[in-house]
All heavy atoms as a GROMACS GRO file, in nm:
protein
  480
    1MET      N    1   0.283   0.114  -0.702
    1MET     CA    2   0.250   0.254  -0.722
    1MET      C    3   0.293   0.334  -0.599
    1MET      O    4   0.301   0.281  -0.490
    1MET     CB    5   0.100   0.272  -0.738
    1MET     CG    6   0.039   0.206  -0.857
    1MET     SD    7  -0.134   0.251  -0.874
    1MET     CE    8  -0.114   0.392  -0.979
    2CYS      N    9   0.313   0.460  -0.620
    2CYS     CA   10   0.329   0.554  -0.508
    2CYS      C   11   0.190   0.610  -0.481
    2CYS      O   12   0.114   0.636  -0.572
    2CYS     CB   13   0.423   0.667  -0.546
    2CYS     SG   14   0.592   0.612  -0.570
    3VAL      N   15   0.156   0.625  -0.354
    3VAL     CA   16   0.022   0.672  -0.318
    3VAL      C   17   0.034   0.787  -0.220
    3VAL      O   18   0.110   0.780  -0.123
    3VAL     CB   19  -0.061   0.558  -0.256
    3VAL    CG1   20  -0.196   0.608  -0.210
    3VAL    CG2   21  -0.078   0.443  -0.356
    4GLU      N   22  -0.041   0.891  -0.247
    4GLU     CA   23  -0.052   1.004  -0.156
    4GLU      C   24  -0.200   1.019  -0.122
    4GLU      O   25  -0.286   0.990  -0.204
    4GLU     CB   26  -0.002   1.133  -0.220
    4GLU     CG   27   0.146   1.131  -0.249
    4GLU     CD   28   0.192   1.259  -0.316
    4GLU    OE1   29   0.126   1.306  -0.409
    4GLU    OE2   30   0.296   1.310  -0.273
    5VAL      N   31  -0.229   1.065  -0.001
    5VAL     CA   32  -0.367   1.086   0.042
    5VAL      C   33  -0.385   1.236   0.067
    5VAL      O   34  -0.306   1.297   0.140
    5VAL     CB   35  -0.400   1.005   0.169
    5VAL    CG1   36  -0.543   1.033   0.215
    5VAL    CG2   37  -0.379   0.857   0.144
    6SER      N   38  -0.488   1.291   0.007
    6SER     CA   39  -0.516   1.434   0.024
    6SER      C   40  -0.560   1.462   0.167
    6SER      O   41  -0.653   1.400   0.218
    6SER     CB   42  -0.626   1.478  -0.073
    6SER     OG   43  -0.660   1.612  -0.049
    7ILE      N   44  -0.491   1.556   0.233
    7ILE     CA   45  -0.528   1.593   0.370
    7ILE      C   46  -0.577   1.737   0.376
    7ILE      O   47  -0.600   1.791   0.484
    7ILE     CB   48  -0.411   1.572   0.468
    7ILE    CG1   49  -0.288   1.653   0.427
    7ILE    CG2   50  -0.378   1.425   0.480
    7ILE    CD1   51  -0.177   1.653   0.529
    8GLN      N   52  -0.594   1.799   0.259
    8GLN     CA   53  -0.648   1.934   0.256
    8GLN      C   54  -0.799   1.927   0.263
    8GLN      O   55  -0.862   1.846   0.194
    8GLN     CB   56  -0.605   2.007   0.129
    8GLN     CG   57  -0.456   2.033   0.124
    8GLN     CD   58  -0.416   2.109   0.000
    8GLN    OE1   59  -0.492   2.118  -0.095
    8GLN    NE2   60  -0.295   2.161   0.000
    9ARG      N   61  -0.859   2.007   0.348
    9ARG     CA   62  -1.005   2.009   0.362
    9ARG      C   63  -1.066   2.049   0.228
    9ARG      O   64  -1.017   2.135   0.159
    9ARG     CB   65  -1.048   2.108   0.469
    9ARG     CG   66  -0.998   2.072   0.606
    9ARG     CD   67  -1.076   1.957   0.662
    9ARG     NE   68  -1.022   1.920   0.793
    9ARG     CZ   69  -1.053   1.811   0.855
    9ARG    NH1   70  -1.133   1.725   0.800
    9ARG    NH2   71  -1.002   1.785   0.972
   10GLY      N   72  -1.173   1.983   0.193
   10GLY     CA   73  -1.242   2.013   0.068
   10GLY      C   74  -1.303   1.888   0.010
   10GLY      O   75  -1.311   1.783   0.075
   11MET      N   76  -1.345   1.897  -0.115
   11MET     CA   77  -1.416   1.788  -0.181
   11MET      C   78  -1.333   1.660  -0.193
   11MET      O   79  -1.388   1.552  -0.194
   11MET     CB   80  -1.460   1.832  -0.321
   11MET     CG   81  -1.558   1.946  -0.321
   11MET     SD   82  -1.731   1.899  -0.313
   11MET     CE   83  -1.752   1.790  -0.447
   12ASP      N   84  -1.200   1.673  -0.206
   12ASP     CA   85  -1.118   1.553  -0.224
   12ASP      C   86  -1.047   1.508  -0.096
   12ASP      O   87  -0.956   1.427  -0.101
   12ASP     CB   88  -1.018   1.572  -0.338
   12ASP     CG   89  -0.909   1.673  -0.305
   12ASP    OD1   90  -0.930   1.756  -0.214
   12ASP    OD2   91  -0.803   1.669  -0.369
   13TYR      N   92  -1.092   1.557   0.020
   13TYR     CA   93  -1.031   1.519   0.147
   13TYR      C   94  -1.034   1.367   0.164
   13TYR      O   95  -1.138   1.304   0.150
   13TYR     CB   96  -1.104   1.586   0.263
   13TYR     CG   97  -1.045   1.554   0.399
   13TYR    CD1   98  -0.926   1.613   0.439
   13TYR    CD2   99  -1.108   1.467   0.486
   13TYR    CE1  100  -0.871   1.584   0.563
   13TYR    CE2  101  -1.054   1.438   0.610
   13TYR     CZ  102  -0.936   1.497   0.648
   13TYR     OH  103  -0.880   1.469   0.771
   14GLY      N  104  -0.921   1.307   0.189
   14GLY     CA  105  -0.912   1.163   0.208
   14GLY      C  106  -0.895   1.083   0.079
   14GLY      O  107  -0.883   0.962   0.083
   15THR      N  108  -0.895   1.151  -0.034
   15THR     CA  109  -0.881   1.083  -0.162
   15THR      C  110  -0.739   1.032  -0.180
   15THR      O  111  -0.643   1.103  -0.152
   15THR     CB  112  -0.916   1.180  -0.278
   15THR    OG1  113  -1.048   1.227  -0.260
   15THR    CG2  114  -0.902   1.112  -0.413
   16SER      N  115  -0.726   0.909  -0.228
   16SER     CA  116  -0.595   0.852  -0.258
   16SER      C  117  -0.558   0.884  -0.403
   16SER      O  118  -0.641   0.870  -0.493
   16SER     CB  119  -0.598   0.700  -0.241
   16SER     OG  120  -0.628   0.666  -0.108
   17HIS      N  121  -0.435   0.926  -0.422
   17HIS     CA  122  -0.383   0.954  -0.555
   17HIS      C  123  -0.266   0.860  -0.579
   17HIS      O  124  -0.167   0.866  -0.507
   17HIS     CB  125  -0.336   1.100  -0.566
   17HIS     CG  126  -0.444   1.199  -0.533
   17HIS    ND1  127  -0.534   1.243  -0.626
   17HIS    CD2  128  -0.476   1.260  -0.416
   17HIS    CE1  129  -0.618   1.328  -0.569
   17HIS    NE2  130  -0.585   1.340  -0.442
   18GLY      N  131  -0.277   0.773  -0.678
   18GLY     CA  132  -0.172   0.676  -0.705
   18GLY      C  133  -0.104   0.704  -0.838
   18GLY      O  134  -0.168   0.748  -0.933
   19TYR      N  135   0.025   0.682  -0.844
   19TYR     CA  136   0.101   0.702  -0.967
   19TYR      C  137   0.230   0.624  -0.960
   19TYR      O  138   0.272   0.581  -0.854
   19TYR     CB  139   0.129   0.850  -0.991
   19TYR     CG  140   0.190   0.921  -0.873
   19TYR    CD1  141   0.327   0.919  -0.851
   19TYR    CD2  142   0.110   0.989  -0.782
   19TYR    CE1  143   0.383   0.981  -0.741
   19TYR    CE2  144   0.166   1.052  -0.672
   19TYR     CZ  145   0.302   1.048  -0.653
   19TYR     OH  146   0.356   1.110  -0.544
   20VAL      N  147   0.292   0.607  -1.074
   20VAL     CA  148   0.422   0.543  -1.078
   20VAL      C  149   0.528   0.652  -1.082
   20VAL      O  150   0.503   0.763  -1.128
   20VAL     CB  151   0.438   0.450  -1.202
   20VAL    CG1  152   0.343   0.333  -1.191
   20VAL    CG2  153   0.414   0.526  -1.330
   21LYS      N  154   0.646   0.622  -1.029
   21LYS     CA  155   0.753   0.722  -1.029
   21LYS      C  156   0.800   0.748  -1.172
   21LYS      O  157   0.793   0.660  -1.257
   21LYS     CB  158   0.872   0.674  -0.946
   21LYS     CG  159   0.851   0.688  -0.798
   21LYS     CD  160   0.979   0.659  -0.724
   21LYS     CE  161   0.959   0.679  -0.576
   21LYS     NZ  162   1.083   0.661  -0.501
   22GLY      N  163   0.851   0.866  -1.194
   22GLY     CA  164   0.900   0.904  -1.325
   22GLY      C  165   0.811   1.012  -1.383
   22GLY      O  166   0.733   1.073  -1.313
   23GLY      N  167   0.824   1.035  -1.510
   23GLY     CA  168   0.743   1.138  -1.573
   23GLY      C  169   0.614   1.080  -1.626
   23GLY      O  170   0.604   0.961  -1.652
   24TYR      N  171   0.514   1.162  -1.638
   24TYR     CA  172   0.391   1.119  -1.704
   24TYR      C  173   0.342   1.233  -1.790
   24TYR      O  174   0.384   1.347  -1.776
   24TYR     CB  175   0.285   1.074  -1.603
   24TYR     CG  176   0.228   1.183  -1.515
   24TYR    CD1  177   0.110   1.248  -1.549
   24TYR    CD2  178   0.291   1.220  -1.398
   24TYR    CE1  179   0.057   1.346  -1.469
   24TYR    CE2  180   0.239   1.318  -1.316
   24TYR     CZ  181   0.122   1.381  -1.352
   24TYR     OH  182   0.069   1.478  -1.271
   25VAL      N  183   0.256   1.202  -1.882
   25VAL     CA  184   0.212   1.302  -1.979
   25VAL      C  185   0.066   1.339  -1.953
   25VAL      O  186  -0.017   1.253  -1.930
   25VAL     CB  187   0.227   1.248  -2.122
   25VAL    CG1  188   0.174   1.347  -2.223
   25VAL    CG2  189   0.372   1.216  -2.151
   26SER      N  190   0.040   1.468  -1.953
   26SER     CA  191  -0.095   1.518  -1.940
   26SER      C  192  -0.117   1.615  -2.056
   26SER      O  193  -0.054   1.720  -2.060
   26SER     CB  194  -0.113   1.589  -1.806
   26SER     OG  195  -0.241   1.648  -1.799
   27GLY      N  196  -0.201   1.578  -2.149
   27GLY     CA  197  -0.217   1.661  -2.268
   27GLY      C  198  -0.089   1.656  -2.348
   27GLY      O  199  -0.041   1.548  -2.382
   28GLU      N  200  -0.029   1.769  -2.372
   28GLU     CA  201   0.096   1.773  -2.449
   28GLU      C  202   0.216   1.802  -2.361
   28GLU      O  203   0.328   1.810  -2.410
   28GLU     CB  204   0.084   1.878  -2.560
   28GLU     CG  205  -0.022   1.842  -2.662
   28GLU     CD  206  -0.018   1.933  -2.782
   28GLU    OE1  207   0.084   1.998  -2.804
   28GLU    OE2  208  -0.119   1.937  -2.854
   29ASP      N  209   0.196   1.819  -2.233
   29ASP     CA  210   0.304   1.853  -2.142
   29ASP      C  211   0.347   1.732  -2.060
   29ASP      O  212   0.264   1.656  -2.012
   29ASP     CB  213   0.263   1.964  -2.045
   29ASP     CG  214   0.224   2.090  -2.118
   29ASP    OD1  215   0.291   2.122  -2.218
   29ASP    OD2  216   0.128   2.156  -2.075
   30ALA      N  217   0.476   1.712  -2.044
   30ALA     CA  218   0.528   1.608  -1.956
   30ALA      C  219   0.539   1.667  -1.816
   30ALA      O  220   0.600   1.771  -1.797
   30ALA     CB  221   0.664   1.560  -2.004
   31LEU      N  222   0.478   1.603  -1.720
   31LEU     CA  223   0.481   1.650  -1.582
   31LEU      C  224   0.565   1.555  -1.500
   31LEU      O  225   0.523   1.442  -1.472
   31LEU     CB  226   0.338   1.658  -1.527
   31LEU     CG  227   0.242   1.745  -1.607
   31LEU    CD1  228   0.100   1.729  -1.553
   31LEU    CD2  229   0.285   1.890  -1.604
   32PRO      N  230   0.686   1.594  -1.459
   32PRO     CA  231   0.772   1.503  -1.384
   32PRO      C  232   0.721   1.480  -1.243
   32PRO      O  233   0.667   1.571  -1.180
   32PRO     CB  234   0.906   1.574  -1.383
   32PRO     CG  235   0.871   1.718  -1.394
   32PRO     CD  236   0.747   1.725  -1.478
   33ILE      N  237   0.738   1.358  -1.196
   33ILE     CA  238   0.704   1.326  -1.058
   33ILE      C  239   0.835   1.302  -0.984
   33ILE      O  240   0.910   1.211  -1.017
   33ILE     CB  241   0.616   1.200  -1.049
   33ILE    CG1  242   0.483   1.226  -1.118
   33ILE    CG2  243   0.597   1.156  -0.906
   33ILE    CD1  244   0.397   1.104  -1.131
   34ASP      N  245   0.864   1.388  -0.889
   34ASP     CA  246   0.985   1.375  -0.810
   34ASP      C  247   0.941   1.353  -0.666
   34ASP      O  248   0.902   1.446  -0.598
   34ASP     CB  249   1.070   1.501  -0.823
   34ASP     CG  250   1.201   1.491  -0.747
   34ASP    OD1  251   1.243   1.377  -0.718
   34ASP    OD2  252   1.260   1.595  -0.718
   35SER      N  253   0.945   1.230  -0.622
   35SER     CA  254   0.890   1.198  -0.491
   35SER      C  255   0.982   1.101  -0.419
   35SER      O  256   1.044   1.016  -0.480
   35SER     CB  257   0.752   1.136  -0.507
   35SER     OG  258   0.704   1.094  -0.383
   36ASN      N  259   0.989   1.113  -0.287
   36ASN     CA  260   1.065   1.020  -0.206
   36ASN      C  261   0.978   0.905  -0.154
   36ASN      O  262   1.022   0.826  -0.073
   36ASN     CB  263   1.128   1.093  -0.086
   36ASN     CG  264   1.235   1.189  -0.132
   36ASN    OD1  265   1.304   1.165  -0.230
   36ASN    ND2  266   1.249   1.300  -0.061
   37LEU      N  267   0.854   0.899  -0.199
   37LEU     CA  268   0.764   0.793  -0.155
   37LEU      C  269   0.812   0.658  -0.206
   37LEU      O  270   0.860   0.646  -0.318
   37LEU     CB  271   0.622   0.817  -0.206
   37LEU     CG  272   0.551   0.940  -0.154
   37LEU    CD1  273   0.418   0.956  -0.225
   37LEU    CD2  274   0.529   0.929  -0.004
   38GLU      N  275   0.796   0.556  -0.124
   38GLU     CA  276   0.828   0.420  -0.166
   38GLU      C  277   0.703   0.358  -0.227
   38GLU      O  278   0.593   0.374  -0.174
   38GLU     CB  279   0.874   0.337  -0.046
   38GLU     CG  280   1.011   0.376   0.005
   38GLU     CD  281   1.120   0.357  -0.098
   38GLU    OE1  282   1.119   0.254  -0.168
   38GLU    OE2  283   1.206   0.445  -0.110
   39PRO      N  284   0.718   0.288  -0.338
   39PRO     CA  285   0.601   0.223  -0.398
   39PRO      C  286   0.541   0.117  -0.306
   39PRO      O  287   0.611   0.055  -0.225
   39PRO     CB  288   0.658   0.156  -0.523
   39PRO     CG  289   0.786   0.225  -0.550
   39PRO     CD  290   0.838   0.270  -0.416
   40ILE      N  291   0.410   0.100  -0.315
   40ILE     CA  292   0.338  -0.002  -0.240
   40ILE      C  293   0.254  -0.084  -0.338
   40ILE      O  294   0.236  -0.045  -0.453
   40ILE     CB  295   0.246   0.060  -0.132
   40ILE    CG1  296   0.140   0.150  -0.196
   40ILE    CG2  297   0.327   0.137  -0.029
   40ILE    CD1  298   0.035   0.197  -0.101
   41ARG      N  299   0.204  -0.199  -0.293
   41ARG     CA  300   0.112  -0.277  -0.376
   41ARG      C  301  -0.027  -0.217  -0.367
   41ARG      O  302  -0.073  -0.183  -0.259
   41ARG     CB  303   0.107  -0.421  -0.328
   41ARG     CG  304   0.234  -0.496  -0.355
   41ARG     CD  305   0.218  -0.639  -0.313
   41ARG     NE  306   0.345  -0.707  -0.333
   41ARG     CZ  307   0.360  -0.837  -0.326
   41ARG    NH1  308   0.256  -0.913  -0.297
   41ARG    NH2  309   0.477  -0.891  -0.346
   42VAL      N  310  -0.092  -0.206  -0.481
   42VAL     CA  311  -0.225  -0.146  -0.487
   42VAL      C  312  -0.322  -0.249  -0.544
   42VAL      O  313  -0.296  -0.308  -0.648
   42VAL     CB  314  -0.225  -0.020  -0.576
   42VAL    CG1  315  -0.365   0.036  -0.591
   42VAL    CG2  316  -0.131   0.086  -0.518
   43ALA      N  317  -0.432  -0.273  -0.473
   43ALA     CA  318  -0.535  -0.366  -0.521
   43ALA      C  319  -0.633  -0.288  -0.609
   43ALA      O  320  -0.685  -0.185  -0.569
   43ALA     CB  321  -0.608  -0.429  -0.404
   44TYR      N  322  -0.655  -0.340  -0.728
   44TYR     CA  323  -0.748  -0.276  -0.820
   44TYR      C  324  -0.887  -0.337  -0.813
   44TYR      O  325  -0.983  -0.279  -0.858
   44TYR     CB  326  -0.697  -0.288  -0.963
   44TYR     CG  327  -0.578  -0.202  -0.991
   44TYR    CD1  328  -0.449  -0.253  -0.984
   44TYR    CD2  329  -0.594  -0.069  -1.026
   44TYR    CE1  330  -0.339  -0.173  -1.009
   44TYR    CE2  331  -0.485   0.012  -1.052
   44TYR     CZ  332  -0.358  -0.041  -1.044
   44TYR     OH  333  -0.251   0.038  -1.069
   45ASP      N  334  -0.895  -0.456  -0.759
   45ASP     CA  335  -1.022  -0.526  -0.754
   45ASP      C  336  -1.021  -0.621  -0.635
   45ASP      O  337  -0.915  -0.652  -0.583
   45ASP     CB  338  -1.043  -0.606  -0.883
   45ASP     CG  339  -1.187  -0.648  -0.905
   45ASP    OD1  340  -1.276  -0.600  -0.831
   45ASP    OD2  341  -1.212  -0.728  -0.997
   46MET      N  342  -1.137  -0.665  -0.592
   46MET     CA  343  -1.144  -0.760  -0.482
   46MET      C  344  -1.266  -0.848  -0.498
   46MET      O  345  -1.361  -0.813  -0.568
   46MET     CB  346  -1.145  -0.690  -0.348
   46MET     CG  347  -1.270  -0.612  -0.318
   46MET     SD  348  -1.263  -0.548  -0.152
   46MET     CE  349  -1.432  -0.504  -0.129
   47ASP      N  350  -1.265  -0.959  -0.428
   47ASP     CA  351  -1.380  -1.049  -0.424
   47ASP      C  352  -1.466  -1.004  -0.307
   47ASP      O  353  -1.445  -1.046  -0.193
   47ASP     CB  354  -1.331  -1.193  -0.407
   47ASP     CG  355  -1.443  -1.295  -0.410
   47ASP    OD1  356  -1.560  -1.256  -0.393
   47ASP    OD2  357  -1.412  -1.414  -0.429
   48PHE      N  358  -1.564  -0.919  -0.335
   48PHE     CA  359  -1.644  -0.858  -0.230
   48PHE      C  360  -1.722  -0.962  -0.150
   48PHE      O  361  -1.731  -0.954  -0.028
   48PHE     CB  362  -1.740  -0.754  -0.289
   48PHE     CG  363  -1.819  -0.680  -0.185
   48PHE    CD1  364  -1.760  -0.581  -0.108
   48PHE    CD2  365  -1.952  -0.711  -0.161
   48PHE    CE1  366  -1.831  -0.514  -0.011
   48PHE    CE2  367  -2.025  -0.644  -0.064
   48PHE     CZ  368  -1.965  -0.546   0.010
   49ASP      N  369  -1.778  -1.061  -0.218
   49ASP     CA  370  -1.855  -1.165  -0.148
   49ASP      C  371  -1.766  -1.241  -0.049
   49ASP      O  372  -1.809  -1.271   0.062
   49ASP     CB  373  -1.919  -1.262  -0.248
   49ASP     CG  374  -2.027  -1.195  -0.331
   49ASP    OD1  375  -2.086  -1.095  -0.284
   49ASP    OD2  376  -2.053  -1.242  -0.443
   50ALA      N  377  -1.643  -1.274  -0.089
   50ALA     CA  378  -1.551  -1.344   0.000
   50ALA      C  379  -1.514  -1.255   0.119
   50ALA      O  380  -1.501  -1.304   0.232
   50ALA     CB  381  -1.426  -1.387  -0.075
   51LEU      N  382  -1.497  -1.125   0.096
   51LEU     CA  383  -1.466  -1.032   0.205
   51LEU      C  384  -1.580  -1.027   0.306
   51LEU      O  385  -1.557  -1.033   0.427
   51LEU     CB  386  -1.439  -0.892   0.150
   51LEU     CG  387  -1.414  -0.784   0.254
   51LEU    CD1  388  -1.288  -0.814   0.334
   51LEU    CD2  389  -1.406  -0.647   0.189
   52VAL      N  390  -1.703  -1.017   0.258
   52VAL     CA  391  -1.818  -1.013   0.348
   52VAL      C  392  -1.827  -1.144   0.427
   52VAL      O  393  -1.851  -1.142   0.548
   52VAL     CB  394  -1.949  -0.987   0.269
   52VAL    CG1  395  -2.071  -1.009   0.357
   52VAL    CG2  396  -1.948  -0.847   0.212
   53GLU      N  397  -1.806  -1.256   0.360
   53GLU     CA  398  -1.810  -1.386   0.428
   53GLU      C  399  -1.703  -1.394   0.537
   53GLU      O  400  -1.730  -1.438   0.648
   53GLU     CB  401  -1.789  -1.497   0.326
   53GLU     CG  402  -1.805  -1.636   0.384
   53GLU     CD  403  -1.791  -1.743   0.276
   53GLU    OE1  404  -1.847  -1.725   0.167
   53GLU    OE2  405  -1.722  -1.842   0.305
   54LEU      N  406  -1.583  -1.348   0.508
   54LEU     CA  407  -1.474  -1.348   0.605
   54LEU      C  408  -1.508  -1.257   0.724
   54LEU      O  409  -1.488  -1.293   0.839
   54LEU     CB  410  -1.345  -1.302   0.538
   54LEU     CG  411  -1.221  -1.292   0.627
   54LEU    CD1  412  -1.180  -1.431   0.678
   54LEU    CD2  413  -1.107  -1.229   0.549
   55TYR      N  414  -1.564  -1.140   0.695
   55TYR     CA  415  -1.600  -1.043   0.798
   55TYR      C  416  -1.709  -1.100   0.890
   55TYR      O  417  -1.698  -1.095   1.014
   55TYR     CB  418  -1.647  -0.914   0.730
   55TYR     CG  419  -1.683  -0.803   0.825
   55TYR    CD1  420  -1.584  -0.735   0.896
   55TYR    CD2  421  -1.815  -0.764   0.843
   55TYR    CE1  422  -1.617  -0.632   0.982
   55TYR    CE2  423  -1.848  -0.662   0.930
   55TYR     CZ  424  -1.749  -0.596   0.999
   55TYR     OH  425  -1.782  -0.495   1.084
   56VAL      N  426  -1.815  -1.154   0.831
   56VAL     CA  427  -1.925  -1.211   0.909
   56VAL      C  428  -1.875  -1.329   0.992
   56VAL      O  429  -1.908  -1.344   1.109
   56VAL     CB  430  -2.042  -1.251   0.818
   56VAL    CG1  431  -2.146  -1.333   0.894
   56VAL    CG2  432  -2.106  -1.127   0.756
   57SER      N  433  -1.790  -1.412   0.932
   57SER     CA  434  -1.734  -1.526   1.003
   57SER      C  435  -1.653  -1.481   1.124
   57SER      O  436  -1.664  -1.538   1.233
   57SER     CB  437  -1.646  -1.608   0.909
   57SER     OG  438  -1.581  -1.710   0.978
   58ALA      N  439  -1.575  -1.376   1.108
   58ALA     CA  440  -1.491  -1.326   1.218
   58ALA      C  441  -1.578  -1.268   1.330
   58ALA      O  442  -1.548  -1.283   1.448
   58ALA     CB  443  -1.394  -1.220   1.166
   59LEU      N  444  -1.689  -1.202   1.293
   59LEU     CA  445  -1.774  -1.141   1.393
   59LEU      C  446  -1.861  -1.242   1.468
   59LEU      O  447  -1.901  -1.217   1.582
   59LEU     CB  448  -1.866  -1.037   1.328
   59LEU     CG  449  -1.798  -0.910   1.279
   59LEU    CD1  450  -1.900  -0.818   1.212
   59LEU    CD2  451  -1.731  -0.836   1.395
   60THR      N  452  -1.891  -1.354   1.403
   60THR     CA  453  -1.980  -1.452   1.466
   60THR      C  454  -1.905  -1.570   1.528
   60THR      O  455  -1.968  -1.658   1.584
   60THR     CB  456  -2.083  -1.504   1.363
   60THR    OG1  457  -2.012  -1.562   1.252
   60THR    CG2  458  -2.172  -1.392   1.315
   61ARG      N  459  -1.774  -1.570   1.518
   61ARG     CA  460  -1.693  -1.678   1.575
   61ARG      C  461  -1.700  -1.670   1.727
   61ARG      O  462  -1.695  -1.565   1.787
   61ARG     CB  463  -1.548  -1.663   1.528
   61ARG     CG  464  -1.464  -1.784   1.551
   61ARG     CD  465  -1.325  -1.766   1.493
   61ARG     NE  466  -1.333  -1.736   1.350
   61ARG     CZ  467  -1.250  -1.654   1.288
   61ARG    NH1  468  -1.156  -1.591   1.354
   61ARG    NH2  469  -1.261  -1.632   1.159
   62ARG      N  470  -1.709  -1.786   1.792
   62ARG     CA  471  -1.712  -1.789   1.940
   62ARG      C  472  -1.586  -1.848   1.993
   62ARG      O  473  -1.521  -1.927   1.953
   62ARG     CB  474  -1.831  -1.870   1.989
   62ARG     CG  475  -1.959  -1.798   1.959
   62ARG     CD  476  -2.073  -1.881   2.013
   62ARG     NE  477  -2.195  -1.809   1.980
   62ARG     CZ  478  -2.292  -1.792   2.065
   62ARG    NH1  479  -2.285  -1.842   2.184
   62ARG    NH2  480  -2.400  -1.728   2.031
   0.00000   0.00000   0.00000
């Protein structure tokens, strides 16, 4: 996906907006996306328990 982050102050400040390049449809209108952004890998889900375990392990390692 291509990802942009809102930097305008307001309710959506810091919000990530992801989309694929090309056109997309909203209602009955096709809205073209013309962007020079390079696609990146986007994680849709994660193993939260494993992340916490990894984090705690890293913090308590001597």
